C-alpha positions in Angstrom: 6.9 33.0 -25.3 8.1 29.9 -22.5 8.9 26.9 -23.4 7.4 24.1 -20.8 9.7 20.6 -20.9 9.7 17.5 -19.1 13.0 15.3 -18.7 12.8 12.9 -20.6 13.6 10.2 -17.7 10.7 11.6 -15.9 8.3 11.5 -18.8 9.1 7.9 -18.9 8.4 6.9 -15.4 4.9 9.5 -15.7 3.8 7.6 -18.6 5.1 4.1 -17.1 2.3 5.0 -14.0 0.0 5.7 -16.2 0.5 2.3 -18.3 0.3 0.5 -14.5 -3.0 2.6 -13.0 -4.7 2.2 -16.7 -3.9 -2.0 -16.4 -4.1 -2.4 -12.9 -8.0 -0.6 -13.1 -9.0 -2.6 -16.0 -7.3 -5.7 -14.1 -9.6 -4.9 -10.7 -12.9 -4.0 -13.0 -12.5 -7.8 -14.6 -12.8 -9.4 -11.3 -15.7 -9.7 -9.7 -16.0 -8.2 -5.9 -16.3 -11.7 -3.6 -16.9 -12.4 -0.1 -15.5 -15.3 1.9 -17.0 -16.6 5.3 -14.8 -15.3 7.1 -15.6 -11.7 5.8 -19.1 -12.1 8.1 -16.7 -12.1 10.8 -15.0 -8.9 9.7 -18.2 -7.8 8.9 -20.0 -8.0 12.6 -16.4 -6.7 14.3 -17.3 -3.5 12.3 -21.2 -3.1 12.5 -19.5 -2.8 16.4 -19.8 0.6 18.1 -16.0 2.0 17.7 -16.0 3.1 21.3 -17.5 -0.2 22.8 -14.5 -2.9 24.2 -16.0 -5.1 21.8 -15.0 -3.9 18.7 -11.1 -3.4 20.0 -11.4 -7.2 21.5 -13.3 -8.9 18.8 -12.6 -11.8 17.0 -10.5 -10.3 14.7 -7.9 -7.3 15.2 -9.6 -3.8 14.6 -7.4 -2.4 12.0 -9.8 -4.1 8.9 -13.1 -4.2 10.5 -12.4 -0.1 11.1 -11.1 -0.1 7.3 -14.8 -1.7 6.2 -16.6 0.6 8.7 -15.4 3.6 6.7 -16.1 2.3 3.8 -19.9 1.4 5.5 -19.3 -2.4 4.9 -20.7 -2.4 1.3 -18.1 -4.8 -0.3 -17.8 -2.8 -3.6 -16.6 0.5 -2.1 -14.1 -1.9 0.1 -12.8 -3.9 -3.0 -12.6 0.0 -4.8 -11.0 1.3 -1.6 -8.6 -1.7 -1.1 -7.7 -1.5 -4.9 -6.7 2.6 -4.6 -4.2 1.7 -1.3 -2.8 -0.9 -3.9 -2.2 1.5 -6.1 -0.6 3.7 -3.7 1.9 1.3 -2.0 3.0 -0.2 -5.2 3.8 3.5 -6.6 5.3 4.6 -3.1 7.4 0.8 -3.4 8.6 1.8 -6.7 9.9 5.5 -6.0 11.4 4.1 -3.0 13.2 1.5 -5.1 13.9 4.0 -7.6 15.4 6.6 -5.2 18.5 3.8 -4.0 19.0 3.0 -7.7 22.1 4.9 -8.6 22.0 4.5 -12.6 19.7 6.7 -14.0 18.4 4.5 -17.1 17.9 1.4 -14.3 16.2 3.4 -12.3 13.3 3.3 -15.1 13.6 -0.1 -15.8 13.3 -1.0 -12.2 9.8 1.7 -11.5 8.6 -0.6 -14.3 9.5 -4.1 -13.3 8.2 -3.4 -9.2 5.3 -1.7 -11.2 4.9 -4.9 -13.2 5.2 -7.1 -10.4 1.9 -6.1 -8.9 0.3 -7.0 -11.1 0.7 -10.5 -11.5 -2.9 -12.6 -10.7 -1.6 -14.0 -7.7 -1.4 -10.6 -5.8 -3.5 -8.4 -7.8 -6.7 -10.6 -7.2 -7.1 -10.0 -3.7 -8.2 -6.3 -4.3 -11.9 -8.2 -5.1 -11.7 -10.2 -1.8 -13.3 -9.3 1.0 -10.9 -10.2 3.4 -8.0 -9.0 5.1 -5.3 -10.0 2.7 -5.4 -6.8 0.0 -4.7 -4.6 2.7 -1.5 -6.7 4.7 -0.5 -6.9 1.1 -0.4 -3.3 0.7 0.7 -2.4 4.2 3.6 -5.2 3.5 4.6 -3.3 0.5 4.9 0.1 2.6 6.6 -1.5 5.3 9.1 -2.5 2.8 9.2 0.9 1.1 10.0 2.4 4.4 12.4 0.0 5.5 14.4 0.7 1.9 14.5 4.4 3.1 15.8 3.8 6.6 18.7 1.6 5.3 19.1 4.0 2.7 19.8 6.9 4.8 21.2 4.7 8.0 24.4 8.0 7.8 22.1 10.5 7.9 19.8 8.9 10.4 22.8 8.2 13.0 23.5 11.7 12.6 20.5 13.0 14.6 20.0 14.0 17.9 18.6 10.3 19.5 15.0 12.2 19.8 15.2 12.5 16.2 16.5 9.0 16.1 13.9 7.6 18.5 10.9 9.4 16.4 12.2 7.7 13.0 12.3 4.4 15.1 8.8 4.5 16.2 7.8 5.8 13.0 8.8 2.5 11.7 8.3 0.4 13.9 4.8 1.3 14.2 4.1 1.0 10.1 5.6 -2.0 10.8 3.2 -3.1 13.8 0.4 -1.6 11.7 1.2 -4.4 9.3 1.6 -6.9 11.4 -1.6 -6.7 12.8 -3.6 -6.9 9.6 
């Protein structure tokens, strides 16, 4: 007779994450998908051939048009992808924040606060807008999570070989750069 048990703080975090996901999807469903005059420039770029020089040198940086291209330039799919990417980004940030909090009871509060912050109208409504802002915000959130981990693990990173230190720096700078060009 095996008993399955989940540590209480883990159970609270899992329940918090489920509530966050449910609330986030509820807000998403209640917000209509909208496009704007700028949307056309992303769609036009996304319609260019991926291997053409025009795609990579168009009026918009290629990251957002590439994501639109993957979604087939379908506004509903783009919005759904933005919503899912946003959920992942905020969960990554919440996990990153709680990994640096020392007090166990405070981790649960920090987890809920980070996820709650992401539900603010000023942030959440971008997921239904067919523009670059949702991806940019999500990448910024991931960038914060990565930098938080680098700062928290700096002593361990400094003990790595130079090649590994360069790899970590390249990864962090690559993520930061990826965010910067959206």
